[in-house]
TITI-483225 format. One line per field, with one value per atom (N, C-alpha, C): residue number from 1; x, y, z. Coordinates in Angstrom, 2 decimals, always signed. Layout:
<rs>
seq	c(NUM | ...)
x	c(X | ...)
y	c(Y | ...)
z	c(Z | ...)
</rs>
This chain:
<rs>
seq	c(1 | 1 | 1 | 2 | 2 | 2 | 3 | 3 | 3 | 4 | 4 | 4 | 5 | 5 | 5 | 6 | 6 | 6 | 7 | 7 | 7 | 8 | 8 | 8 | 9 | 9 | 9 | 10 | 10 | 10 | 11 | 11 | 11 | 12 | 12 | 12 | 13 | 13 | 13 | 14 | 14 | 14 | 15 | 15 | 15 | 16 | 16 | 16 | 17 | 17 | 17 | 18 | 18 | 18 | 19 | 19 | 19 | 20 | 20 | 20 | 21 | 21 | 21 | 22 | 22 | 22 | 23 | 23 | 23 | 24 | 24 | 24 | 25 | 25 | 25 | 26 | 26 | 26 | 27 | 27 | 27 | 28 | 28 | 28 | 29 | 29 | 29 | 30 | 30 | 30 | 31 | 31 | 31 | 32 | 32 | 32 | 33 | 33 | 33 | 34 | 34 | 34 | 35 | 35 | 35 | 36 | 36 | 36 | 37 | 37 | 37 | 38 | 38 | 38 | 39 | 39 | 39 | 40 | 40 | 40 | 41 | 41 | 41 | 42 | 42 | 42 | 43 | 43 | 43 | 44 | 44 | 44 | 45 | 45 | 45 | 46 | 46 | 46 | 47 | 47 | 47 | 48 | 48 | 48 | 49 | 49 | 49 | 50 | 50 | 50 | 51 | 51 | 51 | 52 | 52 | 52 | 53 | 53 | 53 | 54 | 54 | 54 | 55 | 55 | 55 | 56 | 56 | 56 | 57 | 57 | 57 | 58 | 58 | 58 | 59 | 59 | 59 | 60 | 60 | 60 | 61 | 61 | 61 | 62 | 62 | 62 | 63 | 63 | 63 | 64 | 64 | 64 | 65 | 65 | 65 | 66 | 66 | 66 | 67 | 67 | 67 | 68 | 68 | 68 | 69 | 69 | 69 | 70 | 70 | 70 | 71 | 71 | 71 | 72 | 72 | 72 | 73 | 73 | 73 | 74 | 74 | 74 | 75 | 75 | 75 | 76 | 76 | 76 | 77 | 77 | 77 | 78 | 78 | 78 | 79 | 79 | 79 | 80 | 80 | 80 | 81 | 81 | 81 | 82 | 82 | 82 | 83 | 83 | 83 | 84 | 84 | 84 | 85 | 85 | 85 | 86 | 86 | 86 | 87 | 87 | 87 | 88 | 88 | 88 | 89 | 89 | 89 | 90 | 90 | 90 | 91 | 91 | 91 | 92 | 92 | 92 | 93 | 93 | 93 | 94 | 94 | 94 | 95 | 95 | 95 | 96 | 96 | 96 | 97 | 97 | 97 | 98 | 98 | 98 | 99 | 99 | 99 | 100 | 100 | 100 | 101 | 101 | 101 | 102 | 102 | 102 | 103 | 103 | 103 | 104 | 104 | 104 | 105 | 105 | 105 | 106 | 106 | 106 | 107 | 107 | 107 | 108 | 108 | 108 | 109 | 109 | 109 | 110 | 110 | 110 | 111 | 111 | 111 | 112 | 112 | 112 | 113 | 113 | 113 | 114 | 114 | 114 | 115 | 115 | 115 | 116 | 116 | 116 | 117 | 117 | 117 | 118 | 118 | 118 | 119 | 119 | 119 | 120 | 120 | 120 | 121 | 121 | 121 | 122 | 122 | 122 | 123 | 123 | 123 | 124 | 124 | 124 | 125 | 125 | 125 | 126 | 126 | 126 | 127 | 127 | 127 | 128 | 128 | 128 | 129 | 129 | 129 | 130 | 130 | 130 | 131 | 131 | 131 | 132 | 132 | 132 | 133 | 133 | 133 | 134 | 134 | 134 | 135 | 135 | 135 | 136 | 136 | 136 | 137 | 137 | 137 | 138 | 138 | 138 | 139 | 139 | 139 | 140 | 140 | 140 | 141 | 141 | 141 | 142 | 142 | 142 | 143 | 143 | 143 | 144 | 144 | 144 | 145 | 145 | 145 | 146 | 146 | 146 | 147 | 147 | 147 | 148 | 148 | 148)
x	c(-12.46 | -13.60 | -13.42 | -13.88 | -13.70 | -15.03 | -15.21 | -16.63 | -16.40 | -17.08 | -16.31 | -17.72 | -17.86 | -19.00 | -19.23 | -20.45 | -21.05 | -20.82 | -20.39 | -20.46 | -21.09 | -21.71 | -22.67 | -24.01 | -24.47 | -25.74 | -26.61 | -27.35 | -27.49 | -28.51 | -28.47 | -29.69 | -30.74 | -31.97 | -33.20 | -33.55 | -32.84 | -32.80 | -32.00 | -31.24 | -30.36 | -30.79 | -30.45 | -31.18 | -31.86 | -32.72 | -33.60 | -33.42 | -32.14 | -31.46 | -31.46 | -31.28 | -31.63 | -33.11 | -33.96 | -35.65 | -36.10 | -35.31 | -35.42 | -35.23 | -34.26 | -33.56 | -34.14 | -34.64 | -35.70 | -37.04 | -37.45 | -38.88 | -38.78 | -37.76 | -37.12 | -37.23 | -36.33 | -36.01 | -37.43 | -38.08 | -39.68 | -40.55 | -40.50 | -41.36 | -40.71 | -39.69 | -38.72 | -38.93 | -39.05 | -39.52 | -41.06 | -41.89 | -43.46 | -43.44 | -42.80 | -43.11 | -42.13 | -40.99 | -40.74 | -41.52 | -42.00 | -43.02 | -43.95 | -44.89 | -46.08 | -45.47 | -44.47 | -43.95 | -43.66 | -42.98 | -42.90 | -43.94 | -45.21 | -46.36 | -47.71 | -47.41 | -47.94 | -46.85 | -45.74 | -44.91 | -45.41 | -45.52 | -45.83 | -47.37 | -48.24 | -49.59 | -49.29 | -48.49 | -48.72 | -47.83 | -46.86 | -46.37 | -47.33 | -48.43 | -49.65 | -50.76 | -50.95 | -51.61 | -50.83 | -49.92 | -48.97 | -49.18 | -49.13 | -48.94 | -50.37 | -51.54 | -52.60 | -53.17 | -52.81 | -53.31 | -52.17 | -51.24 | -50.19 | -51.28 | -51.58 | -52.50 | -53.64 | -54.26 | -55.65 | -55.02 | -54.09 | -53.72 | -53.30 | -52.50 | -52.16 | -53.16 | -54.50 | -55.54 | -56.41 | -56.72 | -57.48 | -56.54 | -55.12 | -54.36 | -54.80 | -54.93 | -55.01 | -56.50 | -57.30 | -58.71 | -58.99 | -58.51 | -58.50 | -57.84 | -56.60 | -55.95 | -56.90 | -57.52 | -58.17 | -59.19 | -60.30 | -61.34 | -60.85 | -59.54 | -58.96 | -58.92 | -58.47 | -58.00 | -59.60 | -60.31 | -61.51 | -62.34 | -62.59 | -63.08 | -62.46 | -61.12 | -60.52 | -60.76 | -61.70 | -61.88 | -63.11 | -63.44 | -64.69 | -66.02 | -67.14 | -68.19 | -68.51 | -68.70 | -69.07 | -67.82 | -66.68 | -65.64 | -65.74 | -66.77 | -66.96 | -67.51 | -67.37 | -68.08 | -67.71 | -68.51 | -68.00 | -66.86 | -66.88 | -65.85 | -64.41 | -64.32 | -63.18 | -62.78 | -63.86 | -63.66 | -62.92 | -63.55 | -62.92 | -61.40 | -60.91 | -59.52 | -58.29 | -59.12 | -58.08 | -57.41 | -56.66 | -55.57 | -54.99 | -54.70 | -53.95 | -52.29 | -51.48 | -50.44 | -49.64 | -48.27 | -47.42 | -47.04 | -46.94 | -46.86 | -47.94 | -48.97 | -50.46 | -50.53 | -50.30 | -50.32 | -49.43 | -47.97 | -47.02 | -47.46 | -48.18 | -48.33 | -49.75 | -50.61 | -52.05 | -52.32 | -52.17 | -52.18 | -53.94 | -53.77 | -54.71 | -55.97 | -55.32 | -56.08 | -57.25 | -58.23 | -59.07 | -59.85 | -59.83 | -60.28 | -61.85 | -62.52 | -63.88 | -64.59 | -64.72 | -65.56 | -67.05 | -68.09 | -69.20 | -69.73 | -69.69 | -70.67 | -71.76 | -72.80 | -74.43 | -74.66 | -75.46 | -76.26 | -77.37 | -77.64 | -78.74 | -79.43 | -80.70 | -81.24 | -82.18 | -81.67 | -82.37 | -83.23 | -84.16 | -85.24 | -84.85 | -84.51 | -84.39 | -83.28 | -81.99 | -80.45 | -80.10 | -79.26 | -78.76 | -77.27 | -76.84 | -75.22 | -74.65 | -73.68 | -73.38 | -72.80 | -73.39 | -72.51 | -71.30 | -70.19 | -68.88 | -68.56 | -68.84 | -68.31 | -66.93 | -65.99 | -64.66 | -64.87 | -64.28 | -64.37 | -62.82 | -62.43 | -60.86 | -61.00 | -60.83 | -60.33 | -59.11 | -58.90 | -57.87 | -57.83 | -57.11 | -56.42 | -55.85 | -56.45 | -55.58 | -54.27 | -53.62 | -52.67 | -53.15 | -54.41 | -54.87 | -55.50 | -55.51 | -56.21 | -57.60 | -58.24 | -59.51 | -59.60 | -60.64 | -60.91 | -60.91 | -60.34 | -60.46 | -61.18 | -61.89 | -63.13 | -62.35 | -63.26 | -62.97 | -63.10 | -62.22 | -61.94 | -63.33 | -64.40 | -65.00 | -65.29 | -65.27 | -65.60 | -66.51 | -67.38 | -68.39 | -68.59 | -68.66 | -68.64 | -70.07 | -70.57 | -71.63 | -70.93 | -71.13 | -70.47 | -71.68 | -71.78 | -72.86 | -71.84 | -72.79 | -72.26 | -72.11 | -70.64 | -70.40 | -71.64 | -72.30 | -73.34 | -72.79 | -73.77 | -73.30 | -73.32 | -72.66 | -72.25 | -73.55 | -74.74 | -75.89 | -76.64 | -76.46 | -77.17 | -76.68 | -77.58 | -76.97 | -77.37 | -76.08 | -76.70 | -77.17 | -78.32 | -78.97 | -78.12)
y	c(+109.29 | +109.75 | +108.04 | +108.38 | +107.35 | +107.10 | +105.78 | +105.41 | +104.89 | +105.61 | +104.78 | +104.45 | +103.00 | +102.09 | +103.04 | +103.18 | +103.66 | +102.35 | +102.24 | +101.23 | +101.64 | +102.82 | +103.56 | +102.63 | +102.55 | +102.41 | +100.74 | +100.71 | +99.62 | +99.15 | +97.82 | +96.90 | +96.64 | +96.79 | +96.85 | +95.16 | +94.19 | +92.79 | +92.29 | +93.25 | +92.86 | +92.20 | +91.07 | +90.27 | +89.38 | +89.28 | +88.52 | +87.01 | +87.08 | +85.37 | +85.11 | +85.49 | +84.89 | +84.60 | +85.47 | +85.50 | +84.15 | +83.97 | +82.73 | +81.38 | +81.51 | +80.09 | +79.94 | +80.83 | +80.56 | +80.07 | +80.49 | +79.89 | +78.54 | +78.70 | +76.81 | +76.03 | +76.59 | +75.61 | +75.12 | +76.27 | +76.28 | +75.20 | +75.38 | +74.48 | +72.97 | +72.65 | +71.39 | +70.68 | +71.72 | +70.82 | +70.36 | +70.83 | +71.20 | +69.50 | +69.45 | +68.24 | +67.07 | +67.29 | +66.19 | +65.72 | +66.57 | +65.91 | +65.61 | +65.78 | +65.10 | +63.60 | +63.47 | +62.35 | +61.42 | +61.86 | +60.74 | +60.50 | +61.22 | +60.76 | +60.04 | +60.10 | +59.19 | +57.84 | +58.10 | +56.62 | +55.79 | +56.52 | +56.01 | +55.23 | +55.87 | +55.35 | +53.94 | +54.22 | +53.28 | +51.86 | +51.82 | +50.75 | +50.32 | +51.22 | +50.74 | +49.82 | +50.40 | +49.45 | +48.30 | +48.15 | +47.26 | +46.20 | +46.78 | +45.59 | +44.88 | +46.07 | +45.51 | +44.52 | +44.49 | +43.69 | +42.41 | +42.49 | +41.12 | +40.20 | +41.01 | +40.29 | +39.76 | +40.79 | +39.71 | +38.96 | +38.74 | +37.57 | +36.50 | +36.67 | +35.78 | +35.10 | +35.74 | +35.29 | +34.02 | +34.92 | +34.05 | +32.92 | +32.92 | +31.40 | +30.45 | +31.04 | +30.31 | +29.63 | +30.56 | +30.18 | +29.07 | +29.27 | +28.18 | +27.09 | +26.96 | +25.46 | +25.24 | +25.97 | +25.39 | +24.33 | +25.49 | +24.58 | +23.31 | +23.30 | +22.03 | +21.06 | +21.10 | +19.89 | +19.66 | +20.60 | +20.16 | +19.30 | +19.76 | +19.05 | +17.95 | +17.56 | +16.40 | +15.14 | +15.28 | +14.00 | +13.05 | +12.22 | +11.85 | +12.45 | +12.33 | +12.64 | +12.74 | +11.57 | +11.45 | +11.75 | +12.06 | +12.76 | +14.19 | +14.74 | +16.31 | +16.79 | +17.19 | +17.46 | +18.91 | +19.55 | +20.53 | +20.34 | +19.31 | +18.79 | +18.85 | +18.00 | +17.85 | +19.28 | +19.79 | +20.94 | +22.06 | +21.88 | +23.23 | +22.56 | +21.50 | +21.18 | +21.78 | +22.30 | +22.96 | +24.43 | +24.49 | +25.86 | +26.31 | +27.62 | +28.48 | +28.02 | +28.24 | +28.33 | +28.68 | +28.79 | +29.47 | +30.51 | +30.54 | +32.13 | +32.91 | +32.55 | +33.10 | +34.03 | +32.91 | +33.40 | +34.84 | +34.55 | +35.69 | +36.87 | +36.65 | +37.38 | +38.36 | +37.71 | +38.25 | +38.18 | +39.66 | +39.87 | +39.72 | +38.88 | +38.51 | +38.07 | +36.84 | +36.14 | +35.19 | +35.18 | +34.30 | +33.23 | +31.76 | +31.24 | +30.47 | +30.84 | +30.27 | +29.12 | +28.11 | +26.84 | +26.44 | +26.45 | +26.52 | +24.95 | +24.17 | +22.65 | +22.86 | +22.59 | +22.19 | +21.40 | +20.26 | +19.81 | +20.18 | +20.06 | +21.18 | +19.82 | +20.33 | +19.49 | +20.22 | +19.96 | +20.56 | +19.57 | +19.60 | +18.62 | +17.51 | +17.04 | +15.74 | +15.36 | +16.32 | +15.82 | +16.57 | +15.31 | +15.69 | +16.31 | +17.24 | +17.79 | +18.56 | +19.16 | +19.65 | +20.96 | +21.80 | +23.14 | +23.57 | +23.94 | +24.25 | +25.56 | +26.28 | +27.79 | +28.14 | +28.82 | +29.05 | +30.64 | +31.08 | +32.32 | +33.04 | +34.07 | +34.12 | +35.53 | +36.47 | +37.94 | +38.27 | +39.13 | +39.74 | +41.20 | +41.55 | +43.04 | +44.02 | +45.06 | +46.08 | +46.72 | +47.54 | +48.54 | +49.23 | +49.46 | +50.68 | +49.83 | +48.27 | +47.50 | +47.16 | +47.81 | +47.31 | +46.05 | +45.31 | +44.11 | +44.48 | +44.09 | +43.96 | +43.26 | +43.33 | +42.46 | +41.33 | +40.52 | +39.13 | +38.31 | +37.48 | +36.17 | +35.48 | +35.18 | +34.01 | +32.95 | +31.67 | +30.82 | +29.82 | +29.58 | +28.64 | +27.39 | +26.05 | +24.85 | +24.12 | +23.45 | +22.44 | +21.24 | +20.22 | +19.11 | +17.82 | +16.89 | +15.80 | +14.71 | +13.67 | +12.21 | +11.62 | +10.89 | +10.22 | +9.00 | +8.50 | +7.90 | +6.45 | +5.56 | +4.37 | +3.48 | +2.42 | +1.50 | +1.25 | +0.89 | +0.04 | +1.54 | +2.85 | +4.15 | +4.65 | +5.28 | +6.05 | +7.45 | +8.55 | +9.73 | +10.29 | +11.46 | +11.89 | +12.93)
z	c(+27.21 | +28.25 | +29.31 | +30.33 | +31.32 | +32.27 | +32.10 | +32.66 | +34.23 | +35.26 | +36.51 | +37.09 | +37.60 | +38.15 | +39.15 | +39.79 | +40.97 | +41.79 | +42.98 | +43.79 | +45.03 | +45.03 | +46.35 | +45.76 | +44.74 | +44.45 | +45.10 | +45.80 | +46.20 | +45.76 | +45.62 | +44.77 | +45.60 | +44.63 | +45.23 | +45.79 | +45.04 | +45.87 | +46.88 | +47.45 | +48.61 | +49.45 | +50.05 | +51.13 | +50.85 | +49.60 | +49.16 | +49.10 | +49.21 | +48.81 | +50.24 | +51.52 | +52.12 | +53.14 | +52.73 | +52.79 | +52.07 | +50.89 | +49.66 | +50.26 | +50.88 | +51.50 | +52.96 | +53.59 | +54.79 | +54.39 | +53.33 | +52.97 | +52.31 | +51.65 | +50.87 | +52.04 | +52.95 | +54.36 | +54.90 | +54.83 | +55.83 | +54.95 | +53.82 | +52.45 | +52.71 | +52.57 | +52.55 | +54.32 | +55.29 | +56.52 | +56.62 | +56.12 | +55.94 | +55.12 | +53.77 | +53.01 | +53.45 | +54.24 | +55.02 | +56.05 | +57.02 | +57.76 | +57.60 | +56.44 | +55.56 | +55.26 | +54.62 | +53.84 | +54.98 | +56.14 | +57.43 | +58.07 | +58.05 | +58.53 | +57.88 | +56.58 | +55.36 | +55.17 | +55.16 | +55.44 | +56.87 | +57.84 | +59.18 | +58.75 | +58.35 | +57.82 | +57.11 | +56.01 | +55.28 | +55.97 | +56.69 | +57.13 | +58.29 | +58.79 | +59.70 | +58.92 | +57.80 | +57.07 | +56.61 | +56.37 | +55.68 | +56.79 | +58.03 | +58.87 | +59.30 | +59.17 | +59.58 | +58.11 | +57.03 | +56.26 | +56.28 | +56.81 | +57.13 | +58.09 | +59.15 | +60.23 | +59.70 | +59.10 | +58.27 | +57.39 | +56.45 | +55.50 | +56.56 | +57.97 | +58.53 | +59.20 | +59.64 | +60.19 | +59.37 | +57.93 | +57.03 | +56.99 | +57.03 | +56.89 | +57.79 | +59.05 | +60.47 | +60.54 | +60.24 | +60.38 | +58.91 | +57.87 | +56.97 | +57.03 | +57.90 | +58.19 | +59.57 | +60.47 | +61.23 | +60.77 | +60.03 | +59.13 | +58.32 | +57.85 | +57.21 | +58.42 | +59.36 | +60.36 | +60.96 | +61.03 | +61.56 | +60.44 | +59.11 | +58.05 | +57.57 | +57.75 | +57.38 | +58.31 | +59.31 | +60.08 | +59.64 | +59.91 | +59.54 | +59.87 | +59.49 | +59.81 | +61.28 | +61.46 | +63.29 | +63.88 | +63.79 | +64.93 | +64.88 | +63.63 | +63.85 | +64.86 | +65.92 | +67.01 | +67.41 | +68.56 | +69.16 | +70.00 | +70.60 | +71.55 | +70.74 | +69.57 | +68.96 | +68.38 | +67.75 | +67.08 | +68.13 | +69.29 | +70.31 | +70.68 | +70.51 | +70.68 | +69.52 | +68.72 | +67.45 | +68.21 | +67.95 | +68.76 | +67.60 | +67.55 | +66.38 | +67.06 | +65.85 | +65.45 | +66.77 | +67.19 | +67.72 | +66.81 | +65.66 | +64.80 | +64.90 | +64.69 | +65.03 | +66.28 | +66.96 | +68.52 | +68.60 | +68.33 | +68.28 | +67.29 | +66.28 | +65.23 | +65.71 | +65.72 | +66.14 | +67.35 | +68.13 | +69.53 | +70.20 | +71.35 | +72.01 | +70.83 | +70.09 | +68.93 | +69.85 | +69.37 | +69.93 | +68.65 | +68.47 | +67.59 | +68.60 | +67.67 | +68.22 | +66.92 | +67.28 | +66.39 | +67.00 | +66.00 | +66.45 | +65.50 | +65.97 | +65.24 | +65.38 | +64.65 | +64.55 | +63.47 | +64.09 | +63.10 | +62.38 | +61.14 | +60.55 | +59.35 | +59.02 | +58.22 | +57.24 | +56.00 | +54.78 | +53.87 | +53.86 | +52.95 | +53.24 | +54.35 | +54.90 | +54.87 | +54.24 | +54.39 | +55.43 | +56.45 | +57.58 | +57.21 | +58.09 | +57.67 | +58.98 | +58.97 | +59.91 | +59.49 | +60.06 | +59.78 | +60.74 | +59.95 | +60.89 | +60.46 | +61.91 | +61.40 | +62.29 | +61.58 | +62.44 | +62.47 | +63.50 | +63.93 | +64.25 | +63.80 | +64.41 | +64.73 | +65.96 | +65.68 | +66.74 | +66.74 | +67.38 | +67.66 | +68.50 | +68.74 | +67.97 | +67.81 | +66.51 | +67.38 | +66.72 | +67.30 | +68.62 | +68.26 | +69.56 | +70.32 | +70.33 | +71.59 | +70.96 | +70.06 | +69.80 | +69.05 | +69.13 | +68.27 | +66.45 | +66.17 | +64.35 | +64.28 | +62.74 | +62.13 | +62.21 | +62.42 | +62.48 | +61.04 | +61.03 | +59.91 | +60.15 | +59.18 | +59.33 | +58.25 | +58.66 | +57.50 | +57.89 | +56.98 | +57.43 | +56.23 | +56.66 | +55.70 | +56.18 | +55.30 | +55.70 | +55.10 | +55.97 | +55.46 | +55.70 | +54.71 | +54.64 | +55.00 | +55.38 | +55.73 | +54.36 | +54.22 | +53.09 | +53.10 | +51.63 | +51.65 | +51.74 | +52.53 | +52.71 | +51.39 | +51.50 | +50.30 | +49.70 | +50.37 | +49.62 | +48.84 | +49.22 | +48.97 | +47.84 | +46.89 | +45.85 | +46.02 | +45.73 | +45.87 | +44.65 | +44.97 | +43.85 | +42.85)
</rs>
């Protein structure tokens, strides 16, 4: 008894491999485009965080340069002479450093309020939220005067 294989019978799954490959390629293309989009956003957020960190360091350095002076030399004019470093100017597009020095008196104690504000433009050209630092400085007690 001889069994002959019937080669004329068509398989119901014939050609489905091509359809599966097209669907897989389409899904892969969608996943790759989403990955590229997410990586672009992550890079943009990283650059924004680096700029904010740079701005904080610059504002802190400016505050330190101002407050390192003797009390009598802490004036609006002297504070206005403080400038950003060349690195900050290159890193922070359109950066503006503003320093405000005011005399204040609370409960009979005179002090100077020093406020530093640094702002810059973001990648779309809009102003980013500024970095602000504020401190109060009191004059050193005179040698014959005791501090409380």
